[in-house]
All heavy atoms as TSV, in Angstrom:
chain	resi	resn	atom	element	x	y	z
A	1	ILE	N	N	120.623	117.434	106.271
A	1	ILE	CA	C	121.585	116.550	105.633
A	1	ILE	C	C	122.963	117.172	105.791
A	1	ILE	O	O	123.130	118.380	105.651
A	1	ILE	CB	C	121.203	116.316	104.155
A	1	ILE	CG1	C	122.142	115.330	103.479
A	1	ILE	CG2	C	121.227	117.601	103.353
A	1	ILE	CD1	C	121.603	113.994	103.299
A	2	LEU	N	N	123.907	116.351	106.145
A	2	LEU	CA	C	125.286	116.782	106.297
A	2	LEU	C	C	126.147	115.944	105.364
A	2	LEU	O	O	126.176	114.722	105.483
A	2	LEU	CB	C	125.766	116.587	107.738
A	2	LEU	CG	C	124.962	117.288	108.828
A	2	LEU	CD1	C	125.316	116.718	110.188
A	2	LEU	CD2	C	125.222	118.776	108.787
A	3	LEU	N	N	126.832	116.588	104.438
A	3	LEU	CA	C	127.791	115.921	103.559
A	3	LEU	C	C	129.164	116.438	103.932
A	3	LEU	O	O	129.368	117.655	104.007
A	3	LEU	CB	C	127.517	116.241	102.089
A	3	LEU	CG	C	126.158	115.903	101.523
A	3	LEU	CD1	C	126.065	116.355	100.074
A	3	LEU	CD2	C	125.876	114.434	101.643
A	4	HIS	N	N	130.092	115.515	104.141
A	4	HIS	CA	C	131.411	115.964	104.587
A	4	HIS	C	C	132.481	115.017	104.071
A	4	HIS	O	O	132.312	113.801	104.098
A	4	HIS	CB	C	131.458	115.993	106.121
A	4	HIS	CG	C	132.484	116.929	106.647
A	4	HIS	ND1	N	132.206	118.231	106.965
A	4	HIS	CD2	C	133.803	116.759	106.881
A	4	HIS	CE1	C	133.304	118.823	107.391
A	4	HIS	NE2	N	134.294	117.941	107.340
A	5	GLY	N	N	133.573	115.592	103.605
A	5	GLY	CA	C	134.719	114.794	103.193
A	5	GLY	C	C	135.452	114.265	104.415
A	5	GLY	O	O	135.756	115.030	105.346
A	6	HIS	N	N	135.727	112.990	104.426
A	6	HIS	CA	C	136.372	112.344	105.573
A	6	HIS	C	C	137.749	112.943	105.852
A	6	HIS	O	O	138.179	113.018	107.001
A	6	HIS	CB	C	136.490	110.839	105.310
A	6	HIS	CG	C	136.854	110.057	106.520
A	6	HIS	ND1	N	138.154	109.812	106.875
A	6	HIS	CD2	C	136.080	109.486	107.467
A	6	HIS	CE1	C	138.172	109.100	107.996
A	6	HIS	NE2	N	136.924	108.896	108.377
A	7	ASN	N	N	138.449	113.393	104.807
A	7	ASN	CA	C	139.798	113.932	104.968
A	7	ASN	C	C	139.852	115.453	104.878
A	7	ASN	O	O	140.912	116.015	104.618
A	7	ASN	CB	C	140.726	113.329	103.908
A	7	ASN	CG	C	140.886	111.840	104.066
A	7	ASN	OD1	O	140.624	111.279	105.114
A	7	ASN	ND2	N	141.318	111.181	102.998
A	8	ASP	N	N	138.747	116.122	105.096
A	8	ASP	CA	C	138.685	117.586	105.028
A	8	ASP	C	C	139.579	118.182	106.107
A	8	ASP	O	O	139.437	117.887	107.282
A	8	ASP	CB	C	137.242	118.041	105.233
A	8	ASP	CG	C	137.023	119.513	104.946
A	8	ASP	OD1	O	137.989	120.295	105.012
A	8	ASP	OD2	O	135.870	119.880	104.671
A	9	THR	N	N	140.531	119.017	105.695
A	9	THR	CA	C	141.398	119.694	106.666
A	9	THR	C	C	140.990	121.153	106.864
A	9	THR	O	O	141.490	121.809	107.766
A	9	THR	CB	C	142.879	119.624	106.230
A	9	THR	OG1	O	143.004	120.192	104.928
A	9	THR	CG2	C	143.376	118.189	106.226
A	10	ASP	N	N	140.076	121.672	106.024
A	10	ASP	CA	C	139.577	123.040	106.201
A	10	ASP	C	C	138.520	123.075	107.302
A	10	ASP	O	O	138.514	123.977	108.138
A	10	ASP	CB	C	138.975	123.586	104.905
A	10	ASP	CG	C	140.013	123.821	103.825
A	10	ASP	OD1	O	141.224	123.770	104.119
A	10	ASP	OD2	O	139.615	124.049	102.675
A	11	VAL	N	N	137.615	122.125	107.264
A	11	VAL	CA	C	136.576	121.979	108.289
A	11	VAL	C	C	136.686	120.544	108.807
A	11	VAL	O	O	136.353	119.610	108.089
A	11	VAL	CB	C	135.159	122.232	107.714
A	11	VAL	CG1	C	134.108	122.052	108.796
A	11	VAL	CG2	C	135.068	123.602	107.076
A	12	PRO	N	N	137.186	120.370	110.013
A	12	PRO	CA	C	137.395	119.017	110.520
A	12	PRO	C	C	136.113	118.182	110.514
A	12	PRO	O	O	135.032	118.672	110.797
A	12	PRO	CB	C	137.884	119.240	111.955
A	12	PRO	CG	C	138.429	120.632	111.964
A	12	PRO	CD	C	137.594	121.396	110.970
A	13	ARG	N	N	136.275	116.915	110.157
A	13	ARG	CA	C	135.175	115.949	110.135
A	13	ARG	C	C	134.413	115.947	111.455
A	13	ARG	O	O	133.200	115.789	111.494
A	13	ARG	CB	C	135.756	114.562	109.824
A	13	ARG	CG	C	134.811	113.425	109.990
A	13	ARG	CD	C	135.499	112.086	109.702
A	13	ARG	NE	N	136.206	111.584	110.872
A	13	ARG	CZ	C	137.528	111.462	110.999
A	13	ARG	NH1	N	138.328	111.816	110.031
A	13	ARG	NH2	N	138.050	110.975	112.086
A	14	GLU	N	N	135.122	116.158	112.536
A	14	GLU	CA	C	134.500	116.149	113.855
A	14	GLU	C	C	133.408	117.210	113.990
A	14	GLU	O	O	132.476	117.039	114.780
A	14	GLU	CB	C	135.558	116.335	114.945
A	14	GLU	CG	C	136.525	115.169	115.074
A	14	GLU	CD	C	137.633	115.148	114.015
A	14	GLU	OE1	O	137.857	116.182	113.339
A	14	GLU	OE2	O	138.242	114.077	113.850
A	15	GLN	N	N	133.500	118.287	113.226
A	15	GLN	CA	C	132.453	119.308	113.254
A	15	GLN	C	C	131.126	118.733	112.758
A	15	GLN	O	O	130.080	118.964	113.353
A	15	GLN	CB	C	132.860	120.523	112.419
A	15	GLN	CG	C	134.004	121.305	112.989
A	15	GLN	CD	C	133.627	122.016	114.266
A	15	GLN	OE1	O	132.545	122.565	114.387
A	15	GLN	NE2	N	134.530	122.003	115.226
A	16	ALA	N	N	131.180	117.996	111.657
A	16	ALA	CA	C	129.964	117.369	111.124
A	16	ALA	C	C	129.454	116.295	112.078
A	16	ALA	O	O	128.247	116.179	112.307
A	16	ALA	CB	C	130.238	116.775	109.744
A	17	GLU	N	N	130.373	115.526	112.646
A	17	GLU	CA	C	129.973	114.478	113.589
A	17	GLU	C	C	129.352	115.075	114.846
A	17	GLU	O	O	128.369	114.549	115.373
A	17	GLU	CB	C	131.177	113.600	113.932
A	17	GLU	CG	C	131.662	112.795	112.744
A	17	GLU	CD	C	133.006	112.131	112.954
A	17	GLU	OE1	O	133.804	112.606	113.792
A	17	GLU	OE2	O	133.263	111.132	112.269
A	18	SER	N	N	129.904	116.197	115.298
A	18	SER	CA	C	129.357	116.881	116.469
A	18	SER	C	C	127.956	117.417	116.175
A	18	SER	O	O	127.047	117.310	117.014
A	18	SER	CB	C	130.290	118.023	116.880
A	18	SER	OG	O	129.764	118.749	117.944
A	19	MET	N	N	127.772	117.988	115.000
A	19	MET	CA	C	126.449	118.491	114.604
A	19	MET	C	C	125.452	117.339	114.539
A	19	MET	O	O	124.321	117.460	115.032
A	19	MET	CB	C	126.524	119.198	113.255
A	19	MET	CG	C	125.189	119.688	112.744
A	19	MET	SD	S	124.527	121.095	113.650
A	19	MET	CE	C	125.513	122.387	112.963
A	20	ALA	N	N	125.854	116.214	113.960
A	20	ALA	CA	C	124.968	115.057	113.869
A	20	ALA	C	C	124.597	114.556	115.265
A	20	ALA	O	O	123.436	114.214	115.520
A	20	ALA	CB	C	125.625	113.945	113.055
A	21	ALA	N	N	125.569	114.536	116.176
A	21	ALA	CA	C	125.294	114.101	117.549
A	21	ALA	C	C	124.294	115.037	118.226
A	21	ALA	O	O	123.406	114.589	118.959
A	21	ALA	CB	C	126.591	114.023	118.348
A	22	GLU	N	N	124.420	116.327	117.966
A	22	GLU	CA	C	123.476	117.292	118.549
A	22	GLU	C	C	122.087	117.102	117.955
A	22	GLU	O	O	121.084	117.205	118.665
A	22	GLU	CB	C	123.957	118.724	118.350
A	22	GLU	CG	C	123.105	119.761	119.043
A	22	GLU	CD	C	123.037	119.596	120.562
A	22	GLU	OE1	O	123.977	119.057	121.180
A	22	GLU	OE2	O	122.019	120.030	121.145
A	23	PHE	N	N	122.012	116.826	116.657
A	23	PHE	CA	C	120.719	116.532	116.042
A	23	PHE	C	C	120.065	115.334	116.726
A	23	PHE	O	O	118.861	115.345	116.989
A	23	PHE	CB	C	120.871	116.257	114.546
A	23	PHE	CG	C	121.110	117.476	113.694
A	23	PHE	CD1	C	121.712	117.351	112.458
A	23	PHE	CD2	C	120.721	118.746	114.098
A	23	PHE	CE1	C	121.921	118.454	111.643
A	23	PHE	CE2	C	120.930	119.861	113.309
A	23	PHE	CZ	C	121.529	119.710	112.068
A	24	VAL	N	N	120.852	114.317	117.015
A	24	VAL	CA	C	120.320	113.137	117.712
A	24	VAL	C	C	119.784	113.557	119.075
A	24	VAL	O	O	118.659	113.204	119.448
A	24	VAL	CB	C	121.401	112.043	117.858
A	24	VAL	CG1	C	120.939	110.942	118.812
A	24	VAL	CG2	C	121.752	111.452	116.497
A	25	ARG	N	N	120.564	114.320	119.828
A	25	ARG	CA	C	120.130	114.764	121.159
A	25	ARG	C	C	118.843	115.583	121.105
A	25	ARG	O	O	118.006	115.502	122.003
A	25	ARG	CB	C	121.232	115.583	121.835
A	25	ARG	CG	C	122.329	114.739	122.454
A	25	ARG	CD	C	123.255	115.554	123.339
A	25	ARG	NE	N	124.117	116.448	122.576
A	25	ARG	CZ	C	125.229	116.075	121.952
A	25	ARG	NH1	N	125.623	114.830	121.999
A	25	ARG	NH2	N	125.957	116.945	121.295
A	26	GLN	N	N	118.682	116.363	120.046
A	26	GLN	CA	C	117.520	117.234	119.917
A	26	GLN	C	C	116.354	116.559	119.180
A	26	GLN	O	O	115.300	117.167	119.009
A	26	GLN	CB	C	117.903	118.527	119.194
A	26	GLN	CG	C	118.933	119.365	119.905
A	26	GLN	CD	C	118.440	119.872	121.243
A	26	GLN	OE1	O	117.276	120.222	121.413
A	26	GLN	NE2	N	119.331	119.898	122.229
A	27	GLY	N	N	116.554	115.340	118.738
A	27	GLY	CA	C	115.498	114.629	118.025
A	27	GLY	C	C	115.237	115.150	116.622
A	27	GLY	O	O	114.125	115.046	116.111
A	28	VAL	N	N	116.267	115.712	115.996
A	28	VAL	CA	C	116.127	116.279	114.656
A	28	VAL	C	C	116.457	115.205	113.616
A	28	VAL	O	O	117.516	114.567	113.677
A	28	VAL	CB	C	117.082	117.483	114.476
A	28	VAL	CG1	C	117.055	118.000	113.041
A	28	VAL	CG2	C	116.726	118.586	115.459
A	29	GLU	N	N	115.538	115.026	112.693
A	29	GLU	CA	C	115.791	114.088	111.603
A	29	GLU	C	C	116.952	114.615	110.775
A	29	GLU	O	O	116.991	115.798	110.418
A	29	GLU	CB	C	114.538	113.952	110.741
A	29	GLU	CG	C	114.669	112.927	109.669
A	29	GLU	CD	C	113.408	112.784	108.842
A	29	GLU	OE1	O	112.447	113.531	109.076
A	29	GLU	OE2	O	113.412	111.921	107.963
A	30	HIS	N	N	117.892	113.750	110.479
A	30	HIS	CA	C	119.067	114.171	109.728
A	30	HIS	C	C	119.719	112.976	109.072
A	30	HIS	O	O	119.330	111.832	109.316
A	30	HIS	CB	C	120.084	114.863	110.644
A	30	HIS	CG	C	120.740	113.908	111.589
A	30	HIS	ND1	N	120.085	113.377	112.686
A	30	HIS	CD2	C	121.964	113.350	111.575
A	30	HIS	CE1	C	120.899	112.547	113.310
A	30	HIS	NE2	N	122.043	112.506	112.657
A	31	ARG	N	N	120.723	113.252	108.277
A	31	ARG	CA	C	121.544	112.207	107.671
A	31	ARG	C	C	122.940	112.776	107.551
A	31	ARG	O	O	123.125	113.886	107.055
A	31	ARG	CB	C	120.969	111.856	106.298
A	31	ARG	CG	C	121.776	110.899	105.479
A	31	ARG	CD	C	121.429	109.451	105.822
A	31	ARG	NE	N	121.946	108.558	104.807
A	31	ARG	CZ	C	123.146	107.988	104.862
A	31	ARG	NH1	N	123.949	108.209	105.877
A	31	ARG	NH2	N	123.539	107.191	103.885
A	32	LEU	N	N	123.937	112.033	108.022
A	32	LEU	CA	C	125.345	112.402	107.882
A	32	LEU	C	C	125.973	111.450	106.879
A	32	LEU	O	O	125.928	110.233	107.055
A	32	LEU	CB	C	126.074	112.298	109.223
A	32	LEU	CG	C	127.604	112.429	109.184
A	32	LEU	CD1	C	128.034	113.771	108.624
A	32	LEU	CD2	C	128.189	112.199	110.569
A	33	ILE	N	N	126.544	112.015	105.836
A	33	ILE	CA	C	127.254	111.223	104.835
A	33	ILE	C	C	128.701	111.693	104.832
A	33	ILE	O	O	128.988	112.856	104.538
A	33	ILE	CB	C	126.646	111.396	103.433
A	33	ILE	CG1	C	125.180	110.957	103.428
A	33	ILE	CG2	C	127.459	110.631	102.390
A	33	ILE	CD1	C	124.453	111.266	102.141
A	34	LEU	N	N	129.600	110.794	105.205
A	34	LEU	CA	C	131.037	111.071	105.157
A	34	LEU	C	C	131.600	110.413	103.908
A	34	LEU	O	O	131.423	109.213	103.696
A	34	LEU	CB	C	131.732	110.512	106.398
A	34	LEU	CG	C	131.374	111.174	107.718
A	34	LEU	CD1	C	132.009	110.422	108.881
A	34	LEU	CD2	C	131.793	112.633	107.724
A	35	LEU	N	N	132.249	111.210	103.078
A	35	LEU	CA	C	132.786	110.697	101.824
A	35	LEU	C	C	134.247	110.293	102.009
A	35	LEU	O	O	135.109	111.130	102.278
A	35	LEU	CB	C	132.648	111.748	100.731
A	35	LEU	CG	C	131.194	111.994	100.329
A	35	LEU	CD1	C	131.026	113.318	99.636
A	35	LEU	CD2	C	130.694	110.860	99.462
A	36	ALA	N	N	134.496	108.992	101.883
A	36	ALA	CA	C	135.843	108.436	102.051
A	36	ALA	C	C	136.821	109.138	101.116
A	36	ALA	O	O	136.513	109.396	99.950
A	36	ALA	CB	C	135.826	106.940	101.764
A	37	ASN	N	N	137.974	109.458	101.646
A	37	ASN	CA	C	139.068	110.119	100.914
A	37	ASN	C	C	138.720	111.525	100.442
A	37	ASN	O	O	139.515	112.150	99.757
A	37	ASN	CB	C	139.535	109.272	99.719
A	37	ASN	CG	C	140.017	107.913	100.150
A	37	ASN	OD1	O	140.755	107.785	101.117
A	37	ASN	ND2	N	139.567	106.886	99.464
A	38	GLY	N	N	137.550	112.019	100.796
A	38	GLY	CA	C	137.130	113.341	100.352
A	38	GLY	C	C	137.767	114.440	101.176
A	38	GLY	O	O	137.769	114.390	102.393
A	39	GLU	N	N	138.308	115.420	100.482
A	39	GLU	CA	C	138.828	116.612	101.122
A	39	GLU	C	C	137.740	117.674	101.094
A	39	GLU	O	O	136.591	117.383	100.784
A	39	GLU	CB	C	140.086	117.075	100.383
A	39	GLU	CG	C	141.204	116.046	100.405
A	39	GLU	CD	C	142.386	116.452	99.555
A	39	GLU	OE1	O	142.568	117.671	99.313
A	39	GLU	OE2	O	143.128	115.560	99.126
A	40	HIS	N	N	138.091	118.922	101.402
A	40	HIS	CA	C	137.123	120.017	101.349
A	40	HIS	C	C	136.640	120.153	99.908
A	40	HIS	O	O	137.435	120.187	98.985
A	40	HIS	CB	C	137.782	121.316	101.824
A	40	HIS	CG	C	136.800	122.376	102.151
A	40	HIS	ND1	N	136.036	122.348	103.285
A	40	HIS	CD2	C	136.442	123.488	101.480
A	40	HIS	CE1	C	135.259	123.406	103.319
A	40	HIS	NE2	N	135.471	124.114	102.226
A	41	GLY	N	N	135.324	120.209	99.725
A	41	GLY	CA	C	134.767	120.242	98.375
A	41	GLY	C	C	134.732	118.867	97.737
A	41	GLY	O	O	134.457	118.737	96.556
A	42	PHE	N	N	135.049	117.842	98.517
A	42	PHE	CA	C	135.002	116.433	98.108
A	42	PHE	C	C	136.093	116.031	97.128
A	42	PHE	O	O	136.027	114.969	96.526
A	42	PHE	CB	C	133.620	116.041	97.571
A	42	PHE	CG	C	132.491	116.495	98.445
A	42	PHE	CD1	C	131.416	117.177	97.918
A	42	PHE	CD2	C	132.512	116.266	99.813
A	42	PHE	CE1	C	130.383	117.608	98.729
A	42	PHE	CE2	C	131.486	116.696	100.629
A	42	PHE	CZ	C	130.413	117.371	100.082
A	43	ARG	N	N	137.129	116.893	96.967
A	43	ARG	CA	C	138.278	116.485	96.143
A	43	ARG	C	C	138.831	115.183	96.701
A	43	ARG	O	O	138.927	115.006	97.909
A	43	ARG	CB	C	139.375	117.550	96.183
A	43	ARG	CG	C	139.066	118.830	95.456
A	43	ARG	CD	C	140.231	119.825	95.549
A	43	ARG	NE	N	140.727	120.036	96.915
A	43	ARG	CZ	C	140.247	120.937	97.769
A	43	ARG	NH1	N	139.257	121.723	97.409
A	43	ARG	NH2	N	140.756	121.065	98.972
A	44	GLY	N	N	139.179	114.270	95.816
A	44	GLY	CA	C	139.779	113.009	96.227
A	44	GLY	C	C	138.779	111.896	96.470
A	44	GLY	O	O	139.152	110.728	96.519
A	45	ALA	N	N	137.512	112.234	96.621
A	45	ALA	CA	C	136.478	111.215	96.828
A	45	ALA	C	C	136.105	110.607	95.477
A	45	ALA	O	O	136.258	111.236	94.427
A	45	ALA	CB	C	135.248	111.814	97.494
A	46	ASP	N	N	135.594	109.406	95.513
A	46	ASP	CA	C	135.130	108.724	94.304
A	46	ASP	C	C	133.989	109.539	93.698
A	46	ASP	O	O	132.977	109.781	94.361
A	46	ASP	CB	C	134.649	107.324	94.693
A	46	ASP	CG	C	134.130	106.510	93.520
A	46	ASP	OD1	O	133.559	107.087	92.574
A	46	ASP	OD2	O	134.285	105.285	93.583
A	47	PRO	N	N	134.137	109.979	92.437
A	47	PRO	CA	C	133.094	110.801	91.808
A	47	PRO	C	C	131.707	110.150	91.825
A	47	PRO	O	O	130.701	110.848	91.964
A	47	PRO	CB	C	133.599	110.997	90.375
A	47	PRO	CG	C	135.079	110.842	90.476
A	47	PRO	CD	C	135.292	109.805	91.548
A	48	ALA	N	N	131.651	108.840	91.697
A	48	ALA	CA	C	130.350	108.160	91.729
A	48	ALA	C	C	129.716	108.281	93.111
A	48	ALA	O	O	128.496	108.464	93.229
A	48	ALA	CB	C	130.507	106.689	91.339
A	49	LEU	N	N	130.530	108.211	94.168
A	49	LEU	CA	C	130.007	108.366	95.530
A	49	LEU	C	C	129.572	109.800	95.797
A	49	LEU	O	O	128.577	110.034	96.482
A	49	LEU	CB	C	131.041	107.920	96.558
A	49	LEU	CG	C	131.398	106.437	96.534
A	49	LEU	CD1	C	132.475	106.132	97.578
A	49	LEU	CD2	C	130.168	105.583	96.754
A	50	VAL	N	N	130.317	110.755	95.255
A	50	VAL	CA	C	129.931	112.165	95.405
A	50	VAL	C	C	128.587	112.402	94.725
A	50	VAL	O	O	127.687	113.017	95.297
A	50	VAL	CB	C	131.020	113.104	94.832
A	50	VAL	CG1	C	130.538	114.554	94.834
A	50	VAL	CG2	C	132.320	112.971	95.618
A	51	ALA	N	N	128.429	111.891	93.508
A	51	ALA	CA	C	127.169	112.060	92.778
A	51	ALA	C	C	126.020	111.405	93.539
A	51	ALA	O	O	124.929	111.987	93.655
A	51	ALA	CB	C	127.291	111.475	91.374
A	52	ALA	N	N	126.254	110.220	94.076
A	52	ALA	CA	C	125.207	109.528	94.841
A	52	ALA	C	C	124.850	110.314	96.100
A	52	ALA	O	O	123.667	110.427	96.458
A	52	ALA	CB	C	125.661	108.117	95.202
A	53	ALA	N	N	125.841	110.875	96.772
A	53	ALA	CA	C	125.583	111.663	97.980
A	53	ALA	C	C	124.782	112.917	97.643
A	53	ALA	O	O	123.869	113.296	98.382
A	53	ALA	CB	C	126.903	112.028	98.659
A	54	ARG	N	N	125.114	113.548	96.535
A	54	ARG	CA	C	124.364	114.746	96.120
A	54	ARG	C	C	122.919	114.400	95.776
A	54	ARG	O	O	121.999	115.129	96.139
A	54	ARG	CB	C	125.071	115.428	94.956
A	54	ARG	CG	C	126.345	116.108	95.392
A	54	ARG	CD	C	127.033	116.816	94.267
A	54	ARG	NE	N	128.154	117.594	94.786
A	54	ARG	CZ	C	129.253	117.858	94.106
A	54	ARG	NH1	N	129.371	117.429	92.867
A	54	ARG	NH2	N	130.216	118.568	94.653
A	55	ARG	N	N	122.716	113.267	95.107
A	55	ARG	CA	C	121.344	112.835	94.804
A	55	ARG	C	C	120.580	112.565	96.095
A	55	ARG	O	O	119.417	112.944	96.234
A	55	ARG	CB	C	121.351	111.588	93.919
A	55	ARG	CG	C	121.666	111.866	92.463
A	55	ARG	CD	C	121.406	110.656	91.574
A	55	ARG	NE	N	122.140	109.473	91.987
A	55	ARG	CZ	C	123.384	109.171	91.609
A	55	ARG	NH1	N	124.042	109.988	90.799
A	55	ARG	NH2	N	123.960	108.065	92.024
A	56	GLU	N	N	121.242	111.921	97.048
A	56	GLU	CA	C	120.592	111.641	98.326
A	56	GLU	C	C	120.241	112.935	99.053
A	56	GLU	O	O	119.175	113.043	99.666
A	56	GLU	CB	C	121.485	110.769	99.204
A	56	GLU	CG	C	120.782	110.341	100.468
A	56	GLU	CD	C	121.525	109.287	101.253
A	56	GLU	OE1	O	122.452	108.662	100.727
A	56	GLU	OE2	O	121.148	109.087	102.425
A	57	ALA	N	N	121.113	113.927	98.972
A	57	ALA	CA	C	120.836	115.214	99.609
A	57	ALA	C	C	119.609	115.871	98.995
A	57	ALA	O	O	118.735	116.386	99.702
A	57	ALA	CB	C	122.050	116.139	99.485
A	58	VAL	N	N	119.514	115.844	97.679
A	58	VAL	CA	C	118.358	116.431	96.992
A	58	VAL	C	C	117.084	115.703	97.409
A	58	VAL	O	O	116.064	116.335	97.720
A	58	VAL	CB	C	118.552	116.397	95.457
A	58	VAL	CG1	C	117.260	116.720	94.733
A	58	VAL	CG2	C	119.662	117.356	95.047
A	59	GLU	N	N	117.123	114.388	97.442
A	59	GLU	CA	C	115.937	113.623	97.834
A	59	GLU	C	C	115.563	113.868	99.291
A	59	GLU	O	O	114.386	113.948	99.626
A	59	GLU	CB	C	116.147	112.133	97.571
A	59	GLU	CG	C	116.081	111.784	96.109
A	59	GLU	CD	C	114.823	112.297	95.436
A	59	GLU	OE1	O	113.708	112.066	95.957
A	59	GLU	OE2	O	114.935	112.960	94.385
A	60	PHE	N	N	116.547	114.010	100.149
A	60	PHE	CA	C	116.304	114.307	101.561
A	60	PHE	C	C	115.506	115.606	101.682
A	60	PHE	O	O	114.513	115.684	102.400
A	60	PHE	CB	C	117.630	114.420	102.307
A	60	PHE	CG	C	117.506	114.642	103.785
A	60	PHE	CD1	C	117.480	113.558	104.654
A	60	PHE	CD2	C	117.441	115.917	104.316
A	60	PHE	CE1	C	117.374	113.752	106.032
A	60	PHE	CE2	C	117.334	116.117	105.685
A	60	PHE	CZ	C	117.299	115.031	106.536
A	61	VAL	N	N	115.934	116.617	100.944
A	61	VAL	CA	C	115.245	117.912	100.987
A	61	VAL	C	C	113.873	117.804	100.328
A	61	VAL	O	O	112.877	118.295	100.877
A	61	VAL	CB	C	116.102	119.004	100.320
A	61	VAL	CG1	C	115.325	120.308	100.184
A	61	VAL	CG2	C	117.390	119.228	101.120
A	62	ARG	N	N	113.790	117.164	99.192
A	62	ARG	CA	C	112.497	117.031	98.493
A	62	ARG	C	C	111.436	116.369	99.360
A	62	ARG	O	O	110.263	116.728	99.289
A	62	ARG	CB	C	112.660	116.229	97.210
A	62	ARG	CG	C	113.196	117.027	96.080
A	62	ARG	CD	C	113.119	116.241	94.789
A	62	ARG	NE	N	113.647	117.055	93.715
A	62	ARG	CZ	C	114.295	116.585	92.672
A	62	ARG	NH1	N	114.480	115.277	92.543
A	62	ARG	NH2	N	114.746	117.392	91.751
A	63	ARG	N	N	111.845	115.398	100.145
A	63	ARG	CA	C	110.876	114.693	100.998
A	63	ARG	C	C	110.394	115.570	102.152
A	63	ARG	O	O	109.384	115.263	102.768
A	63	ARG	CB	C	111.501	113.411	101.563
A	63	ARG	CG	C	111.650	112.309	100.536
A	63	ARG	CD	C	112.028	110.971	101.161
A	63	ARG	NE	N	113.250	111.024	101.941
A	63	ARG	CZ	C	114.463	110.748	101.479
A	63	ARG	NH1	N	114.629	110.414	100.213
A	63	ARG	NH2	N	115.511	110.814	102.263
A	64	ARG	N	N	111.089	116.658	102.439
A	64	ARG	CA	C	110.763	117.460	103.615
A	64	ARG	C	C	110.277	118.869	103.312
A	64	ARG	O	O	109.732	119.523	104.179
A	64	ARG	CB	C	111.978	117.525	104.527
A	64	ARG	CG	C	112.204	116.189	105.201
A	64	ARG	CD	C	113.649	115.966	105.585
A	64	ARG	NE	N	113.817	114.601	106.061
A	64	ARG	CZ	C	114.035	113.558	105.277
A	64	ARG	NH1	N	114.104	113.696	103.975
A	64	ARG	NH2	N	114.176	112.358	105.788
A	65	VAL	N	N	110.468	119.337	102.103
A	65	VAL	CA	C	110.081	120.700	101.750
A	65	VAL	C	C	108.944	120.625	100.731
A	65	VAL	O	O	109.117	120.033	99.665
A	65	VAL	CB	C	111.271	121.484	101.156
A	65	VAL	CG1	C	110.841	122.875	100.717
A	65	VAL	CG2	C	112.406	121.557	102.172
A	66	PRO	N	N	107.800	121.202	101.059
A	66	PRO	CA	C	106.671	121.147	100.112
A	66	PRO	C	C	106.971	121.972	98.866
A	66	PRO	O	O	107.673	122.986	98.924
A	66	PRO	CB	C	105.512	121.754	100.902
A	66	PRO	CG	C	106.126	122.530	101.991
A	66	PRO	CD	C	107.470	121.924	102.280
A	67	PRO	N	N	106.451	121.541	97.724
A	67	PRO	CA	C	106.641	122.306	96.492
A	67	PRO	C	C	106.045	123.707	96.620
A	67	PRO	O	O	105.091	123.932	97.379
A	67	PRO	CB	C	105.867	121.502	95.441
A	67	PRO	CG	C	105.685	120.145	96.034
A	67	PRO	CD	C	105.670	120.337	97.521
A	68	ALA	N	N	106.582	124.649	95.890
A	68	ALA	CA	C	106.076	126.019	95.892
A	68	ALA	C	C	104.604	126.012	95.503
A	68	ALA	O	O	104.169	125.220	94.663
A	68	ALA	CB	C	106.869	126.873	94.908
A	69	GLY	N	N	103.831	126.851	96.167
A	69	GLY	CA	C	102.408	126.952	95.852
A	69	GLY	C	C	101.534	126.094	96.728
A	69	GLY	O	O	100.313	126.237	96.723
A	70	ARG	N	N	102.110	125.210	97.505
A	70	ARG	CA	C	101.321	124.384	98.400
A	70	ARG	C	C	101.226	125.054	99.755
A	70	ARG	O	O	102.080	125.831	100.135
A	70	ARG	CB	C	101.927	122.988	98.549
A	70	ARG	CG	C	101.796	122.218	97.233
A	70	ARG	CD	C	102.145	120.778	97.310
A	70	ARG	NE	N	101.459	120.083	98.384
A	70	ARG	CZ	C	101.849	118.901	98.827
A	70	ARG	NH1	N	102.898	118.315	98.295
A	70	ARG	NH2	N	101.192	118.303	99.791
A	71	ALA	N	N	100.187	124.743	100.492
A	71	ALA	CA	C	99.948	125.344	101.814
A	71	ALA	C	C	101.185	125.205	102.680
A	71	ALA	O	O	101.781	124.144	102.780
A	71	ALA	CB	C	98.755	124.673	102.488
A	72	GLY	N	N	101.577	126.322	103.302
A	72	GLY	CA	C	102.710	126.327	104.206
A	72	GLY	C	C	104.043	126.468	103.502
A	72	GLY	O	O	105.068	126.555	104.141
A	73	ALA	N	N	104.047	126.476	102.186
A	73	ALA	CA	C	105.313	126.559	101.447
A	73	ALA	C	C	105.666	128.025	101.194
A	73	ALA	O	O	104.812	128.870	101.052
A	73	ALA	CB	C	105.198	125.820	100.122
A	74	GLY	N	N	106.954	128.259	101.134
A	74	GLY	CA	C	107.440	129.564	100.730
A	74	GLY	C	C	107.503	130.582	101.841
A	74	GLY	O	O	106.767	130.505	102.809
A	75	ALA	N	N	108.399	131.536	101.673
A	75	ALA	CA	C	108.592	132.594	102.657
A	75	ALA	C	C	108.166	133.936	102.072
A	75	ALA	O	O	108.594	134.971	102.528
A	75	ALA	CB	C	110.047	132.629	103.099
A	76	ASP	N	N	107.332	133.898	101.031
A	76	ASP	CA	C	106.963	135.144	100.367
A	76	ASP	C	C	105.699	135.764	100.934
A	76	ASP	O	O	105.036	136.555	100.307
A	76	ASP	CB	C	106.811	134.896	98.855
A	76	ASP	CG	C	105.782	133.798	98.562
A	76	ASP	OD1	O	105.458	133.016	99.452
A	76	ASP	OD2	O	105.341	133.757	97.409
A	77	LYS	N	N	105.353	135.439	102.149
A	77	LYS	CA	C	104.137	135.957	102.775
A	77	LYS	C	C	104.383	137.311	103.386
A	77	LYS	O	O	105.404	137.647	103.819
A	77	LYS	CB	C	103.652	134.988	103.844
A	77	LYS	CG	C	103.266	133.665	103.252
A	77	LYS	CD	C	102.842	132.721	104.350
A	77	LYS	CE	C	102.516	131.369	103.740
A	77	LYS	NZ	N	102.110	130.415	104.713
């Protein structure tokens, strides 16, 4: 999952777009969310959209990472 402020001047938006394009080329499941008016750290973006993007990011990870204690989960081996 890639979350990026559309108006970020610290890390240009094109970096996230380039990463997403590479994921497509490599067949990697991903999601790019660009937050309108968002600067670095999402300053300036609509707080409701930021909250929704964060929820989507959590769900994206939850759907792909098995809970601790399940086969194949964890790096404590």
